[in-house]
C-alpha positions in Angstrom: -0.3 -9.0 -10.8 -2.3 -8.2 -13.9 -5.5 -9.7 -15.1 -7.0 -9.5 -18.6 -8.7 -6.3 -19.6 -12.4 -6.9 -20.3 -13.7 -3.4 -19.6 -13.4 0.0 -21.1 -11.5 3.1 -20.2 -11.8 4.8 -16.9 -14.8 7.0 -16.6 -14.5 10.8 -16.2 -14.9 12.2 -12.7 -17.3 14.8 -11.4 -15.6 18.1 -10.9 -14.5 18.1 -7.3 -15.0 16.8 -3.8 -17.6 18.3 -1.5 -16.5 20.5 1.3 -17.3 17.7 3.7 -15.2 15.1 1.9 -12.4 17.7 1.5 -12.5 18.3 5.3 -12.4 14.6 6.0 -9.4 14.1 3.8 -7.5 17.0 5.2 -8.2 15.9 8.7 -6.1 12.7 8.1 -3.0 14.7 7.1 -0.1 15.8 9.4 2.7 18.2 8.6 6.2 16.8 8.3 9.2 19.1 8.3 11.3 17.1 5.9 15.0 16.6 6.2 17.9 14.3 5.4 17.9 10.6 5.8 19.6 7.4 4.5 17.2 5.8 1.9 17.5 2.1 1.2 18.9 -1.0 2.8 22.5 -1.8 3.7 22.1 -5.3 2.4 19.5 -6.3 -0.2 17.8 -9.6 0.2 16.2 -9.4 -3.2 18.5 -8.0 -5.9 15.7 -7.3 -8.2 14.2 -4.9 -5.6 17.3 -2.6 -6.2 16.9 -1.3 -2.6 20.6 -1.0 -1.6 23.1 0.4 -0.8 21.7 3.3 1.2 22.1 6.8 -0.1 21.6 10.1 1.6 18.8 12.2 0.3 16.7 15.1 1.5 13.0 15.8 1.3 11.2 19.1 1.6 8.4 19.7 4.0 5.2 17.9 3.0 2.0 16.5 4.5 1.3 12.8 4.9 -1.8 10.9 5.9 -1.7 9.2 9.3 -3.6 6.3 7.9 -4.0 4.4 4.6 -7.2 5.5 2.8 -10.1 3.6 4.4 -13.0 1.8 2.9 -15.3 4.4 4.3 -13.4 7.3 2.9 -13.1 5.6 -0.5 -16.8 4.9 -0.5 -17.4 8.7 0.0 -15.2 9.4 -3.0 -17.1 6.9 -5.2 -20.4 8.2 -4.1 -19.5 11.8 -5.0 -17.5 11.2 -8.1 -19.2 8.2 -9.7 -15.8 6.6 -10.2 -15.7 3.0 -11.3 -12.5 1.2 -10.3 -10.3 -0.9 -12.5 -11.4 -4.2 -10.8 -15.0 -3.3 -11.4 -14.5 -2.5 -15.0 -12.5 -5.6 -15.6 -14.9 -7.9 -13.8 -12.8 -9.2 -10.9 -9.6 -9.1 -8.9 -7.2 -11.3 -7.0 -8.0 -12.7 -3.5 -5.7 -14.7 -1.2 -7.0 -18.3 -1.0 -7.4 -18.5 2.8 -9.9 -15.6 2.7 -12.2 -17.5 0.4 -14.9 -19.9 1.6 -14.2 -22.3 -1.3 -10.8 -21.6 -2.9 -11.3 -24.5 -5.3 -14.3 -22.7 -6.9 -11.8 -20.2 -8.3 -9.3 -22.0 -10.4 -7.5 -19.2 -12.2 -4.2 -18.3 -10.5 -1.1 -16.4 -11.7 1.8 -18.7 -12.6 4.0 -19.4 -9.6 1.6 -18.0 -7.0 -1.3 -20.5 -6.6 -2.4 -18.8 -3.3 -3.8 -15.9 -5.3 -7.1 -16.7 -7.0 -8.9 -14.6 -9.6 -12.4 -14.0 -8.2 -15.1 -12.7 -10.5 -16.8 -9.7 -8.8 -14.1 -9.1 -6.3 -13.5 -5.3 -5.9 -13.0 -2.7 -3.3 -16.6 -3.0 -2.0 -16.7 -6.8 -2.2 -13.1 -7.8 -1.2 -13.7 -11.6 -1.4 -16.3 -11.5 -4.2 -20.0 -10.9 -4.5 -21.0 -12.5 -1.3 -18.7 -10.3 0.8 -18.9 -6.6 1.7 -17.2 -3.9 3.8 -20.0 -3.2 6.2 -17.9 -4.2 9.1 -14.6 -3.0 7.6 -15.2 0.7 7.2 -12.0 1.5 9.2 -9.9 -1.0 7.2 -7.7 0.1 4.3 -9.4 0.0 0.9 -8.0 -2.8 -1.3 -8.4 -4.0 -4.9 -7.4 -0.5 -6.0 -5.0 0.0 -8.9 -2.5 2.9 -9.2 -4.9 4.4 -11.6 -7.7 4.2 -9.0 -5.4 5.8 -6.4 -4.6 8.6 -8.8 -8.3 9.2 -9.5 -8.9 9.6 -5.7 -6.1 12.0 -5.4 -7.2 14.1 -8.4 -10.7 14.4 -7.0 -9.6 15.3 -3.5 -6.7 17.7 -4.6 -4.1 15.5 -2.9 -1.4 13.3 -4.4 0.4 10.0 -3.9 3.7 10.4 -1.9 7.0 10.0 -3.7 9.0 7.0 -2.8 11.5 9.1 -0.9 8.7 10.9 1.1 7.2 7.6 1.9 10.4 6.1 3.3 11.2 9.3 5.2 7.8 9.2 6.8 7.9 5.5 7.6 11.3 5.8 9.3 9.9 8.6 11.5 12.4 9.3 14.4 14.3 6.0 13.7 16.3 7.1 10.7 18.5 3.9 10.6 16.1 1.3 12.0 14.5 -1.6 10.1 11.0 -1.0 11.4 9.0 2.2 12.1 9.5 1.5 15.8 13.1 0.3 15.9 15.2 -2.8 15.1 13.4 -5.5 17.1 10.5 -7.3 15.3 8.4 -8.0 18.4 9.7 -5.9 21.3 8.6 -7.4 24.7 7.0 -10.1 22.7 4.4 -7.8 21.2 3.5 -7.6 17.6 3.8 -4.2 16.1 2.3 -4.7 12.6 0.1 -7.0 10.6 2.2 -9.6 8.8 2.1 -13.4 8.4 2.9 -15.8 11.3 3.1 -19.5 10.6 3.9 -21.6 7.5 3.2 -19.5 4.4 0.9 -19.9 2.5 -1.2 -22.5 4.1 -1.1 -21.8 7.8 -1.4 -18.5 9.5 -1.4 -18.7 13.3 -2.8 -15.2 13.5 -0.6 -14.3 16.5 -0.9 -10.6 15.6 -4.7 -10.9 15.6 -5.5 -10.6 11.9 -5.7 -13.1 9.0 -6.5 -10.4 6.4 -6.5 -6.6 6.7 -6.5 -4.8 10.1 -8.0 -1.4 10.9 -5.8 1.4 9.7 -5.2 2.5 13.3 -4.3 -0.9 14.6 -1.0 -1.1 16.5 0.9 1.9 17.8 1.9 4.7 15.4 5.5 5.5 14.7 7.4 8.3 16.4 5.7 11.0 14.2 2.2 9.7 14.4 1.8 7.5 11.3 0.1 4.2 11.5 0.8 0.9 9.8 3.7 2.1 7.6 4.7 -1.6 7.4 2.5 -4.6 7.1 -1.3 -4.6 6.5 -1.3 -3.4 2.8 1.2 -2.4 0.2 0.9 1.3 -0.5 1.2 2.8 -4.0 3.7 5.6 -4.5 3.9 8.2 -7.3 7.2 6.9 -8.7 7.8 4.5 -11.5 9.9 1.5 -10.5 13.6 1.6 -11.1 16.9 2.0 -9.2 17.0 4.2 -6.1 18.2 7.8 -6.6 21.8 8.2 -7.5 24.4 8.6 -4.8 25.3 12.3 -4.9 27.3 14.8 -3.0 25.6 17.0 -2.0 22.6 14.7 -1.5 19.7 14.8 -3.9 16.7 16.8 -2.7 13.2 15.5 -3.5 14.3 12.8 -5.9 11.8 11.3 -8.2 12.0 7.7 -9.3 12.0 6.2 -12.8 9.8 7.6 -15.5 8.4 4.1 -16.1 4.7 4.6 -16.8 3.8 1.0 -16.6 5.3 -0.2 -13.3 4.8 1.8 -10.1 6.5 1.5 -6.7 4.6 -0.1 -3.8 5.9 0.2 -0.3 5.6 -1.3 3.2 4.7 -5.0 2.6 1.4 -6.5 3.6 -0.4 -9.0 5.8 1.0 -11.7 3.6 4.7 -10.9 4.2 6.8 -13.6 5.9 10.5 -14.3 6.0 10.1 -17.6 4.1 8.5 -15.9 1.0 8.1 -12.1 0.9 10.5 -10.7 3.4 9.5 -7.1 2.6 8.0 -5.7 5.8 10.7 -3.2 6.5 10.8 0.6 6.1 13.3 0.2 3.2 11.3 -2.6 1.4 10.1 -1.9 -2.1 8.4 -3.7 -4.9 6.2 -2.8 -7.9 3.2 -3.6 -9.9 1.6 -2.5 -13.1 -0.6 0.6 -13.0 -3.8 -1.4 -13.8 -3.2 -4.2 -11.3 -5.4 -4.7 -8.2 -5.1 -7.2 -5.4 -6.5 -7.8 -2.0 -3.4 -6.6 -0.2 -2.7 -3.3 -1.9 -4.0 0.1 -1.0 -2.6 3.6 -0.7 -2.1 6.6 1.5 -2.2 10.2 0.4 0.2 13.1 0.7 0.0 16.8 -0.1 
């Protein structure tokens, strides 16, 4: 979801993160041994997602953050680096209409998705526009960040975005063939396990899972290897360009990289807006994409190393 460019190029960053910020970032990472898994879906609901059939791939050992990058951590990055995000440079970003006090005050919406409203002044630190802030949302995932913004954070903190294969391997955890990070049942014992839409999208959210917008990054139980909110809450940027999944190979590919597309990048995991009637993409195999300079109120990122 792209909005018109009205700002300049991204500013250069200061040299490096402080020892304190570096320690905070590293404390979020856990070591994963890597291994083989089946990447992708058995049956694709959206052909354009190119998420099926599954293919066996392998990933090497790597580190993955337990949580998506929070508002508080991103604020530290901005304070130390002086970085200005895409949304700030361009003068606004896209906000879901039910999160606005007066949606009709914001008439610009992308074609076909009137529930998104372009809000002047909306950015990571003012998620619903100038009258909003993140003072009570320090532990929520940062949003309104483009792929370029996520890359800047990674560059400054000497981390990186996960590859799409790493992301799915980590999301699946110990359930290598399940639909969700916890298994195959959406609400085991009637309990919600992630932050997605309940009700009639896009006008009524019954908030049965407790959240209309974002949830804290440690909401709900982690998956079997200790990672939180790998589905739902916010879409997460990956390093790869968007294209077909890795080729089916024997022996399986190791550490595959996605398309070299420099304009469209993979996002994974779905968000608080996903619902079977519209965006049924809250599974470990779900994938979509956006342009590198796009920012929305339901997209964030998590780091790897």
